[in-house]
C-alpha positions in Angstrom: 0.0 0.0 0.0 1.3 3.4 -0.8 2.1 6.0 1.8 0.2 9.2 2.2 1.7 12.7 1.5 2.5 14.2 4.9 5.7 16.2 4.8 5.9 19.7 3.5 8.5 18.6 1.0 6.2 15.8 -0.2 3.4 18.3 -0.5 5.5 20.4 -2.9 5.9 17.5 -5.2 2.3 16.5 -4.8 1.1 20.0 -5.7 3.4 19.9 -8.7 1.8 16.7 -9.8 -1.6 18.3 -9.3 -0.5 21.1 -11.7 0.8 18.5 -14.1 -2.7 17.0 -14.0 -4.6 20.3 -14.3 -2.9 21.4 -17.5 -3.9 18.4 -19.6 -7.4 18.3 -17.9 -8.0 21.9 -19.0 -6.6 21.2 -22.5 -8.8 18.2 -22.8 -11.9 20.1 -22.0 -10.9 22.8 -24.6 -10.2 20.1 -27.3 -13.6 18.5 -26.7 -15.5 21.7 -26.7 -13.5 23.8 -29.1 -11.5 21.5 -31.4 -10.4 24.4 -33.7 -8.9 26.2 -30.7 -7.0 23.1 -29.7 -5.7 22.7 -33.2 -4.5 26.4 -33.1 -2.8 25.8 -29.7 -0.9 23.0 -31.2 0.1 25.3 -34.0 -1.3 22.9 -36.6 -3.0 24.4 -39.7 -6.5 23.2 -40.5 -6.4 21.3 -43.8 -8.5 22.7 -46.6 -10.2 19.4 -47.8 -13.4 18.5 -46.0 -12.4 14.8 -45.4 -9.1 15.9 -44.0 -10.8 18.4 -41.8 -13.1 15.7 -40.5 -10.2 13.4 -39.8 -8.2 16.2 -38.1 -11.2 17.0 -35.9 -11.6 13.4 -34.9 -7.9 13.2 -33.9 -8.3 16.4 -31.8 -11.3 14.8 -30.1 -9.2 11.7 -29.4 -6.4 13.8 -28.0 -8.8 15.7 -25.9 -10.2 12.6 -24.4 -6.7 11.3 -23.7 -5.7 14.5 -22.0 -8.9 14.6 -20.0 -8.5 11.0 -18.9 -4.8 11.5 -17.9 -5.6 14.8 -16.1 -8.6 13.3 -14.3 -6.6 10.2 -13.2 -3.8 12.4 -11.9 -6.1 14.7 -10.0 -8.0 11.7 -8.5 -4.7 10.2 -7.3 -3.7 13.6 -5.9 -7.0 13.9 -4.1 -6.6 10.6 -2.4 -3.2 11.7 -1.1 -1.2 8.6 -2.1 2.3 9.5 -3.0 3.6 6.5 -5.0 0.8 6.2 -7.6 1.0 10.0 -8.0 4.7 9.6 -8.8 4.0 6.9 -11.4 1.3 9.1 -12.9 3.9 11.9 -13.3 6.2 9.5 -15.1 3.3 8.6 -17.4 2.9 12.2 -18.2 6.5 12.4 -19.2 5.9 9.8 -22.0 2.9 11.8 -23.2 4.8 15.0 -23.6 7.8 13.3 -25.2 5.6 11.7 -27.9 3.7 15.0 -28.4 7.0 16.8 -28.9 8.1 14.3 -31.5 4.8 14.6 -33.3 5.1 18.4 -33.3 8.6 18.2 -34.7 7.6 15.6 -37.3 4.5 17.6 -38.4 5.7 21.2 -38.1 9.5 20.9 -38.0 9.4 22.9 -34.7 7.4 23.4 -31.5 8.8 20.3 -29.8 10.1 22.2 -26.8 6.6 23.5 -26.0 6.0 19.9 -25.0 9.4 18.7 -24.0 9.8 21.4 -21.4 7.4 19.5 -19.2 9.4 16.2 -19.4 12.1 17.1 -16.8 9.4 18.6 -14.6 7.5 15.4 -14.7 10.6 13.3 -14.0 11.5 15.6 -11.0 8.0 15.5 -9.6 7.7 11.7 -10.1 11.2 11.1 -8.6 10.4 13.3 -5.6 7.1 11.5 -4.9 8.8 8.2 -5.1 11.5 9.3 -2.7 14.3 9.2 -5.2 15.3 12.8 -4.5 
């Protein structure tokens, strides 16, 4: 069974993980309610063909659902106060931002650091919650 977050130092990491959950949660809501806005935030241009627009919108909905699910899960773990699962959730977020950065680089040729900047933060928060630092 995981230990609860009790120390002030542990609370700093826990609140960092809460932030790492709030960001994708909010982005997920935005993507589901306003897919064009989410596409613009990613700096992707909307394709001119109707079929391509439909496919793009579908992928934005999928990304929104993924972000909402990850954010909700992280926030739920944070709410329960269990340090170890929260640390592993932070590591899971690292993989998400790494892949998102590679997709941005592949698609746009730039913008990867808008995603990758969160990777070391996720690692540090996860390591802190697991007691590695």
